[in-house]
C-alpha positions in Angstrom: 28.7 139.6 124.6 30.0 140.5 121.2 32.8 139.2 119.1 35.8 141.5 119.2 39.2 141.9 117.6 42.0 143.2 119.7 45.7 143.5 119.6 48.5 143.5 122.2 51.7 145.4 121.6 54.8 143.2 122.4 58.5 143.7 122.0 58.5 141.7 118.8 55.3 143.2 117.3 51.6 142.8 117.8 49.5 139.8 118.7 46.0 139.8 117.1 43.1 137.7 118.4 39.9 137.7 116.4 36.7 135.8 116.6 36.8 135.2 120.4 34.0 136.4 122.6 35.2 139.1 125.0 33.7 141.3 127.7 35.1 144.8 127.6 36.0 146.4 130.9 36.6 150.1 131.6 40.0 151.1 130.3 40.9 152.8 133.6 40.6 149.6 135.5 43.0 147.6 133.4 46.8 147.6 133.8 47.9 146.9 130.2 51.3 145.7 131.2 49.7 142.9 133.2 47.4 142.1 130.3 50.5 141.8 128.0 52.3 139.5 130.5 49.2 137.3 130.9 48.8 137.1 127.1 52.5 136.2 126.7 52.3 133.5 129.4 49.1 132.0 127.9 50.7 132.0 124.4 53.9 130.4 125.7 56.0 133.2 124.5 56.8 135.1 127.7 60.4 133.8 128.0 61.2 134.4 124.4 59.7 137.9 124.4 61.8 138.8 127.5 64.9 137.4 125.8 64.2 139.4 122.6 63.9 142.6 124.8 67.2 141.9 126.5 68.9 141.3 123.2 67.7 144.6 121.9 69.0 146.3 125.1 72.4 144.5 124.7 72.7 145.6 121.1 72.3 149.3 122.1 75.0 149.2 124.8 78.3 150.8 123.8 81.2 148.3 123.1 82.9 149.6 126.2 80.3 147.9 128.3 81.2 144.4 127.1 80.7 142.8 130.5 77.1 144.0 130.6 76.5 142.7 127.1 78.0 139.3 128.0 75.7 139.2 131.1 72.6 140.1 129.0 73.6 137.4 126.4 73.8 134.8 129.2 70.4 135.9 130.5 69.0 135.6 126.9 70.4 132.1 126.6 68.8 131.1 129.9 65.5 132.5 128.8 65.7 130.6 125.5 66.4 127.4 127.5 63.4 128.0 129.7 61.2 128.7 126.7 62.2 125.4 125.1 61.8 123.3 128.3 59.3 124.9 130.7 55.8 126.2 130.9 54.6 128.8 133.4 51.6 127.7 135.4 49.6 130.1 137.5 49.1 128.8 141.0 45.6 129.3 142.5 45.4 131.8 145.3 44.3 130.6 148.7 
């Protein structure tokens, strides 16, 4: 194995990891969205990344859709609460 530097695009920017040993797989076999989610969960930032994405969507909604903006704001607050108080743990498959 060789040492690799890689980056994952996220809603808030890029995550860089350097100096870790990595095995490279064929690009066609990898679903990058699943890799991004896995990286966000492992880093502890999945909830806050999702909240940031919803905030960006809410800001782009027209003012006439106030009820949708309020609903997205509530979801964002819920995700921020989850980020502060919970950790996602992957359950082993049987």
